[in-house]
C-alpha positions in Angstrom: -36.3 -29.8 17.4 -36.2 -26.4 19.4 -33.8 -24.2 20.3 -33.7 -25.8 23.8 -33.1 -29.2 22.4 -30.1 -27.5 20.6 -28.4 -25.9 23.7 -29.3 -29.1 25.8 -27.0 -31.4 22.1 -24.6 -28.7 22.7 -24.0 -28.8 26.4 -24.2 -32.3 26.4 -21.2 -32.9 23.6 -19.2 -30.2 25.4 -19.9 -32.1 28.4 -18.9 -35.4 26.7 -16.0 -33.8 25.4 -14.8 -33.2 28.4 -15.2 -35.9 30.4 -13.8 -38.3 27.6 -10.2 -35.8 27.9 -10.5 -35.9 31.3 -11.0 -40.2 31.4 -8.1 -39.9 28.9 -5.8 -37.5 31.4 -6.6 -39.5 34.6 -6.6 -43.1 33.5 -4.2 -43.2 30.7 -2.2 -41.4 33.1 2.2 -41.8 31.6 3.6 -45.0 32.5 7.3 -45.5 33.2 8.5 -47.3 30.2 11.2 -50.1 30.3 14.7 -48.4 29.4 16.2 -49.0 25.9 18.1 -52.4 26.2 21.5 -50.1 26.1 20.5 -48.3 29.2 20.7 -49.4 32.4 16.8 -49.5 34.3 17.7 -47.0 36.8 20.8 -45.0 37.6 22.0 -45.6 41.4 22.8 -42.5 43.0 26.7 -43.1 43.0 26.0 -44.1 39.0 28.9 -42.1 36.9 27.3 -41.7 34.1 23.9 -41.0 32.7 22.6 -44.1 30.4 23.7 -43.9 26.5 21.1 -44.6 24.0 20.8 -46.3 21.2 22.2 -44.1 18.3 19.8 -42.6 16.2 21.9 -41.6 13.8 21.1 -44.2 10.4 23.9 -46.1 8.6 26.5 -44.0 7.4 30.7 -43.8 7.4 31.9 -43.5 11.2 32.8 -40.3 10.1 29.3 -38.9 11.0 29.9 -40.3 15.0 27.1 -43.0 14.9 28.9 -44.6 17.5 29.1 -41.8 20.0 25.8 -40.1 20.4 25.9 -38.0 23.6 24.8 -39.7 27.0 21.1 -38.9 28.0 20.9 -36.5 30.0 22.6 -34.7 33.1 20.2 -35.6 35.8 20.1 -34.9 39.7 21.4 -38.5 41.2 23.2 -39.4 38.2 26.3 -39.3 39.9 27.3 -36.3 37.5 28.8 -33.7 39.2 27.6 -30.1 38.7 29.6 -27.6 37.7 29.3 -23.3 38.4 25.9 -22.1 38.0 26.3 -18.5 35.5 23.1 -16.2 35.7 22.3 -14.1 32.9 19.7 -11.6 33.5 18.0 -10.2 30.1 14.6 -7.8 29.7 12.4 -10.8 29.5 14.3 -13.8 30.5 16.3 -14.9 33.9 18.8 -17.5 32.8 20.8 -20.0 34.7 23.6 -21.9 32.9 25.9 -24.7 34.0 28.9 -25.1 33.3 28.8 -28.6 33.8 28.0 -29.4 29.7 27.3 -25.2 29.4 23.7 -26.7 29.6 20.3 -24.3 29.9 19.0 -25.4 33.3 17.1 -23.0 34.1 14.9 -19.9 32.6 12.4 -17.4 34.2 9.8 -16.0 32.0 10.4 -11.9 33.5 7.0 -11.0 32.1 4.8 -14.1 33.5 3.7 -14.4 36.9 2.6 -17.6 38.1 -0.9 -16.3 39.6 -2.0 -12.4 39.4 -0.3 -9.7 42.0 2.4 -12.1 43.1 6.3 -11.3 42.8 7.3 -15.0 41.7 7.7 -15.7 37.7 6.5 -18.5 36.0 10.0 -21.1 35.6 9.7 -23.1 32.3 13.2 -24.4 31.9 14.2 -26.2 35.9 16.4 -29.0 37.3 15.6 -27.5 40.7 11.4 -29.0 41.1 9.6 -31.8 39.9 8.8 -29.9 36.8 12.2 -30.9 35.4 13.1 -29.3 31.9 16.6 -28.7 31.1 18.0 -27.7 27.4 21.0 -29.4 26.2 23.4 -28.9 23.1 27.1 -29.9 22.1 29.4 -32.0 20.1 30.0 -35.8 19.6 32.7 -37.4 17.8 33.5 -40.6 16.8 37.5 -40.6 17.9 36.8 -40.5 22.1 38.0 -37.4 24.1 37.4 -35.8 20.8 34.5 -33.9 21.8 33.1 -32.6 25.3 31.0 -35.0 27.0 27.4 -34.0 28.3 28.6 -33.0 31.9 32.0 -32.1 30.7 33.2 -28.8 32.6 33.2 -25.3 31.0 35.0 -21.9 31.8 33.0 -18.4 32.0 34.9 -15.0 32.6 32.2 -14.7 34.1 29.5 -15.6 36.8 27.0 -13.5 36.5 25.7 -11.0 33.4 23.2 -8.9 32.6 21.7 -6.6 29.7 22.4 -3.2 30.1 19.8 -0.3 29.5 20.6 0.1 25.5 21.9 -3.1 25.1 20.9 -4.8 22.1 22.2 -8.6 22.6 24.4 -10.2 25.5 26.6 -12.3 24.7 28.0 -15.2 26.8 30.7 -17.3 26.1 31.4 -21.4 27.9 35.0 -22.8 27.1 36.4 -26.3 26.9 39.3 -27.9 25.4 41.4 -30.7 25.6 45.3 -30.5 24.9 46.1 -33.8 24.3 43.1 -34.2 21.2 44.2 -30.5 20.0 40.3 -29.8 20.5 39.0 -26.4 21.2 35.4 -25.6 21.7 33.5 -22.3 22.8 29.8 -22.2 23.0 28.2 -18.4 22.5 24.8 -18.1 24.4 23.5 -15.3 22.7 20.8 -13.5 24.2 18.3 -10.8 22.3 16.4 -7.8 24.0 13.1 -8.4 23.6 13.5 -11.9 22.5 12.2 -15.3 23.5 14.7 -17.0 21.4 18.2 -18.0 22.5 21.2 -18.2 19.9 23.3 -20.5 20.8 27.0 -21.2 18.6 29.4 -24.3 19.0 32.7 -23.0 17.7 35.3 -25.7 17.2 39.1 -25.3 17.0 41.6 -27.9 15.7 44.9 -27.2 16.9 45.7 -30.9 16.4 47.7 -32.5 13.2 44.2 -34.6 12.0 41.1 -33.7 10.8 38.2 -33.7 13.2 35.1 -34.9 12.4 31.6 -34.4 14.9 28.2 -33.7 14.9 26.4 -30.9 16.9 23.4 -32.0 18.6 20.6 -30.7 21.1 18.6 -32.5 23.2 15.1 -31.0 25.8 15.1 -33.3 28.5 12.2 -33.6 31.4 9.3 -35.3 33.6 6.0 -36.0 33.6 3.5 -33.3 35.4 1.7 -34.5 38.0 -1.1 -37.0 37.8 -4.3 -35.4 37.5 -6.9 -34.8 41.0 -8.3 -39.0 41.7 -11.3 -37.2 42.4 -14.5 -36.2 39.0 -12.2 -33.8 36.6 -15.2 -31.4 36.2 -15.3 -30.1 40.0 -11.5 -28.1 38.5 -11.4 -26.2 35.4 -11.5 -28.3 32.4 -8.8 -26.4 30.7 -6.4 -28.3 32.6 -7.2 -31.6 31.1 -8.1 -29.9 27.5 -4.4 -28.6 27.0 -2.2 -30.9 26.0 1.2 -31.4 27.7 4.4 -33.5 25.9 6.2 -33.6 23.3 6.1 -32.5 19.9 8.4 -31.8 16.5 7.6 -30.4 13.3 9.1 -31.1 9.7 7.5 -29.5 6.4 6.3 -32.9 5.0 4.7 -34.0 8.3 3.8 -30.7 9.8 2.9 -30.7 13.8 2.9 -33.4 15.7 2.9 -34.7 19.1 4.1 -37.2 21.3 2.8 -37.7 24.8 5.0 -39.2 27.7 3.5 -42.5 27.7 3.4 -43.0 23.1 7.5 -42.7 23.7 8.2 -46.2 24.5 5.4 -47.2 22.2 6.1 -44.7 19.2 9.3 -43.3 19.6 10.4 -40.6 17.0 13.2 -41.2 14.5 13.4 -39.4 11.7 15.3 -37.3 9.4 14.0 -33.9 8.9 15.1 -30.6 7.4 13.7 -27.1 8.7 12.3 -28.9 11.7 12.2 -28.5 15.0 11.7 -30.3 18.9 10.3 -29.2 21.7 8.3 -29.9 24.8 4.5 -27.8 25.1 2.4 -27.5 27.5 -0.4 -24.7 28.5 0.2 -21.3 27.1 4.4 -21.9 26.7 7.0 -24.2 24.9 10.9 -24.8 24.7 11.9 -25.7 21.7 15.2 -26.5 20.0 15.5 -24.9 16.5 18.6 -26.2 14.0 19.7 -23.4 11.8 17.5 -23.1 8.6 18.2 -25.2 5.5 20.0 -27.8 8.0 19.0 -31.4 8.1 18.6 -33.6 11.0 18.2 -37.0 12.6 15.4 -36.3 15.5 14.9 -38.6 18.2 13.0 -40.1 21.3 14.1 -41.8 24.1 12.4 -42.3 28.0 14.6 -43.7 31.0 14.7 -43.8 34.4 17.0 -41.8 37.1 16.1 -42.8 40.9 12.8 -44.9 39.6 11.4 -41.6 38.2 11.1 -41.4 34.5 12.9 -39.0 32.2 11.5 -38.2 28.9 14.2 -37.3 25.7 13.9 -35.5 22.5 17.0 -35.2 20.5 18.2 -33.5 17.4 21.4 -34.9 16.0 22.9 -32.7 13.1 25.4 -34.0 10.0 28.3 -34.6 10.0 31.0 -32.0 9.8 34.5 -31.8 9.2 37.3 -29.2 10.7 40.7 -29.5 9.0 44.2 -29.0 11.3 44.5 -25.0 12.3 40.9 -24.8 10.8 37.6 -23.6 13.0 34.3 -24.2 12.2 30.8 -23.2 13.6 27.4 -24.4 14.3 24.6 -22.5 14.5 21.3 -23.2 16.5 18.6 -21.5 18.4 16.2 -22.1 21.7 13.0 -20.5 21.8 11.7 -20.8 25.7 9.0 -18.5 26.0 5.1 -17.4 25.7 2.5 -19.5 22.7 2.6 -16.0 21.2 1.6 -16.0 17.6 4.2 -13.3 16.3 7.3 -14.7 17.9 7.0 -18.1 17.4 6.2 -17.0 13.8 9.5 -15.6 13.6 11.5 -17.7 15.3 11.0 -20.8 13.0 8.3 -22.8 10.4 5.6 -24.0 11.9 6.3 -22.9 15.5 3.0 -21.3 15.8 1.4 -25.0 15.3 2.4 -25.4 18.9 -0.7 -23.2 19.8 -2.7 -26.4 19.9 -6.3 -25.7 18.5 -6.7 -29.2 17.6 -8.8 -30.6 14.7 -10.5 -26.9 14.5 -7.6 -25.2 13.7 -8.2 -24.1 10.7 -11.5 -22.0 12.0 -9.5 -21.7 15.3 -6.3 -19.4 13.8 -8.3 -17.1 12.2 -10.6 -15.8 15.1 -7.5 -15.9 17.2 -6.2 -13.3 14.8 -9.6 -11.0 14.8 -9.7 -11.6 18.7 -6.1 -10.3 18.7 -6.7 -7.5 16.6 -9.7 -6.6 18.2 -7.8 -6.0 21.6 -5.6 -3.7 19.7 -8.6 -1.1 19.7 -10.5 -2.0 23.0 -7.3 -2.4 25.0 -9.2 -5.1 27.1 -9.4 -8.9 26.0 -13.0 -9.0 28.0 -13.8 -6.3 25.5 -12.5 -7.7 22.5 -14.1 -11.6 23.3 -18.0 -9.3 23.2 -16.8 -7.6 19.9 -16.3 -10.9 18.5 -19.1 -12.5 19.5 -21.2 -9.0 18.1 -18.9 -10.1 14.8 -20.2 -13.7 14.6 -23.2 -13.2 15.3 -24.2 -10.3 13.1 -22.0 -12.9 10.1 -24.8 -15.8 11.0 -27.7 -12.9 11.5 -29.4 -14.5 8.4 -29.3 -18.4 9.7 -30.0 -17.0 12.9 -33.1 -15.2 12.0 -34.7 -18.4 9.9 -33.9 -20.9 13.1 -35.9 -17.6 15.2 -38.8 -17.6 12.7 -39.0 -21.3 12.6 -39.0 -21.0 16.8 -41.6 -18.8 16.3 -44.2 -20.5 13.8 -43.6 -23.6 15.6 -44.5 -21.8 19.3 -48.1 -20.6 17.5 -48.9 -24.2 16.6 -48.0 -25.5 19.7 -51.5 -25.5 21.2 -52.8 -27.0 18.4 -49.9 -29.8 18.4 -50.6 -30.8 22.1 -54.0 -31.1 21.0 -53.2 -33.4 18.7 -51.1 -35.3 21.0 -53.9 -35.8 23.9 -56.5 -37.0 21.1 -53.7 -39.5 20.1 -52.5 -39.9 23.3 -52.8 -44.1 22.7 -52.0 -44.6 18.5 -48.3 -42.8 18.1 -48.8 -43.6 14.0 -52.1 -41.6 14.1 -50.1 -38.7 16.1 -47.5 -38.7 13.6 -49.6 -38.4 10.4 -51.8 -35.8 12.2 -49.2 -33.5 13.0 -47.4 -34.0 9.7 -50.2 -32.8 7.9 -50.6 -29.9 10.2 -47.0 -28.6 9.6 -47.3 -29.2 5.6 -50.6 -27.0 6.1 -49.1 -24.5 7.8 -45.4 -24.3 6.0 -43.7 -25.6 9.0 -40.7 -27.2 9.6 -39.6 -28.6 13.0 -35.7 -29.4 11.4 -35.7 -26.3 10.2 -35.0 -24.7 12.9 -31.4 -27.3 13.7 -30.4 -26.5 10.8 -28.5 -23.0 11.0 -27.3 -24.0 14.4 -25.5 -27.0 12.9 -24.2 -24.6 10.5 -22.5 -22.4 13.0 -21.5 -25.5 15.6 -18.0 -25.7 14.0 -17.1 -22.0 15.2 -18.7 -22.9 18.6 -16.0 -25.4 19.0 -13.3 -23.5 17.2 -13.6 -20.8 19.4 -13.3 -22.9 22.8 -9.6 -23.4 22.4 -9.0 -20.2 21.0 -10.1 -18.9 24.6 -8.2 -21.7 26.3 -5.3 -21.7 24.8 -4.2 -18.0 24.0 -1.6 -17.0 26.5 -2.6 -13.5 25.8 -5.6 -14.4 28.0 -3.7 -15.3 31.0 -4.9 -13.5 33.8 -6.0 -10.5 32.0 -8.6 -8.9 33.7 -11.6 -7.4 32.7 -13.7 -5.2 34.9 -15.2 -5.1 38.6 -14.8 -8.3 40.0 -13.2 -10.0 37.2 -9.7 -10.0 37.1 -8.6 -12.7 35.5 -10.6 -13.8 32.7 -8.2 -17.1 32.6 -9.2 -18.0 35.8 -13.0 -19.3 36.7 -15.2 -16.4 38.4 -14.6 -16.3 42.0 -18.2 -15.3 42.7 -19.7 -17.7 40.4 -21.9 -14.2 38.8 -21.2 -14.8 35.6 -22.7 -19.3 35.6 -26.0 -17.2 37.4 -26.2 -14.8 34.6 -26.1 -17.6 32.3 -28.4 -19.9 33.7 -30.7 -17.1 33.8 -30.6 -16.3 29.8 -31.3 -19.7 29.6 -34.2 -20.3 31.7 -35.3 -17.1 29.1 -34.5 -18.5 26.5 -37.3 -21.9 27.6 -39.6 -19.4 28.4 -39.7 -18.6 24.5 -38.8 -21.6 22.8 -41.8 -23.9 21.8 -41.8 -27.5 23.9 -43.2 -29.6 21.2 -43.5 -33.6 21.7 -42.0 -33.3 25.1 -42.7 -35.7 27.8 -43.0 -34.8 31.5 -39.7 -36.7 32.0 -38.3 -34.6 28.8 -40.0 -31.4 30.2 -37.4 -31.7 34.1 -35.1 -32.5 32.4 -34.9 -29.2 30.3 -35.9 -27.6 33.5 -32.9 -28.5 35.3 -30.6 -28.1 32.2 -30.0 -24.3 33.3 -28.4 -24.8 37.3 -26.7 -28.1 35.2 -24.4 -26.0 33.1 -24.0 -23.1 35.6 -22.4 -25.6 37.6 -19.9 -26.7 34.8 -19.7 -23.7 33.8 -18.5 -22.2 37.7 -15.8 -24.1 36.9 -14.3 -22.7 33.4 -12.1 -20.2 32.6 -14.4 -16.3 33.2 -13.6 -15.5 29.4 -15.2 -18.7 28.1 -18.3 -18.1 30.4 -18.3 -14.3 28.9 -18.2 -15.6 25.5 -21.5 -18.0 25.9 -23.7 -15.4 27.6 -22.8 -12.5 25.7 -23.6 -15.2 22.1 -26.9 -15.9 24.4 -28.1 -13.0 25.3 -27.4 -11.5 21.9 -29.5 -15.1 20.8 -32.3 -13.9 23.2 -32.3 -10.6 21.9 -32.6 -11.6 18.2 -35.0 -13.9 18.8 -37.3 -11.5 20.7 -37.3 -9.1 17.9 -38.0 -11.7 15.3 -40.9 -13.7 17.3 -42.7 -10.1 18.0 -42.1 -9.7 14.1 -43.6 -12.7 13.5 -46.6 -11.8 16.1 -47.4 -8.5 14.5 -47.4 -9.9 10.8 -49.5 -12.9 11.7 -51.7 -10.3 13.9 -52.0 -7.7 11.0 -53.6 -10.8 8.3 -56.0 -11.7 11.1 -57.3 -7.7 10.9 
């Protein structure tokens, strides 16, 4: 086995992996599942409320409000009235609250543009587009009317709030009351400067004469993203197919778990969790409800139709609590709505950093990401950080690569003799193999030795791929010259062409032992084929491959010259 074949193997493995991922996305797209038996399959535009879902609270006394779980969602076309919109502006977020239910229905990330050099910001939460995603919270009680409904109208003192210069926190209060029940609720949103965590506090005041008992709940509701293009996926950025978009949840026992849209109906979530969270994740960004630290919650999922469009719901219901007459009680939770920055995720909740999904290579990918971030702190350029990371990886594997290239050099020296044996025993494969084995034993050459070092490096090769794909830090990050966005393909295809040129140079240095004419033609076509695929890869990923290949080429050239000089010295 030679290096060219190894690169072919790696390339084919990568292509097969991307083809499989693309096939899963394209032909296993989410299918609208039938709604729960307790709900109507499709809400007519004049329906009076969103469908009620089967209770997710386990068997318990009626004081747990198990029979009064909140309505599914406040959704377009459900017939529920929309309230007044409250605008909230901070240094990192532009948020819109709806007084109908006090829901957070829009959140724009002010530091993240939709496209480079454009004014439009990323809308992670939005109830007005096809990428519907809203965050709701509230209270539920076993006593009818004793808690605000999902679309109950709250009141706000103002319609606009803005964080002033130097202000560290901004509070927005929404109030609701029912004089007949003697219950008053204040929902407070607290925004902190520089933070993507929104603190939410539900304060219940019991003005009646009997105890009040209920639960606090939170939920996220969204629609599925548009289906992938129907034509061949490899004509597009493969990272679009690699990145997971869907539901997720975390518990200390089960760790990070994903729930694809087509799994909502097949394997609905129903779990009692402590110190966990629920979220909808997508490439670069995440929206997550996080119960108060140390509290338990019932996590559940559901899917239902609104005007024929499937909607997906993740819900958390906290434990029951009571409020005595004349007393008050508070329930706390938080909402993370922002980019997948590891430091911010770690600070928000345990395990939330796992929403940066590196897959099975997480144990290797996380350290690589940490090193990449440290290198960026030195260089202040993500492209240079990638190059330095490759240098460190090559240095770590230098000894293995040296063994590999020395094996190649020895095989290169034996190539004329091997070809002569192949010509001599062209009609007798058994004798040809025996003669070649005798030659290898005599010259102490091992054709497989060049592959073993490469096999050790393969896990690092695949672990770095999701790091460069999933890291929000690389999103729209410039490098140099014509590369203004490392997360997008090279606009002029210079990097893919350079990579093809490096592959050609590697083929010239690598012995083509045991290849028939058909294999030789395939190998000659490989640089063109890989350039075609790499033309759709993010520039940062191609930059890594080029740097790695150039360093490998230089090391192989150096080792080959050393071996040739050593052989020449022996003959003189």
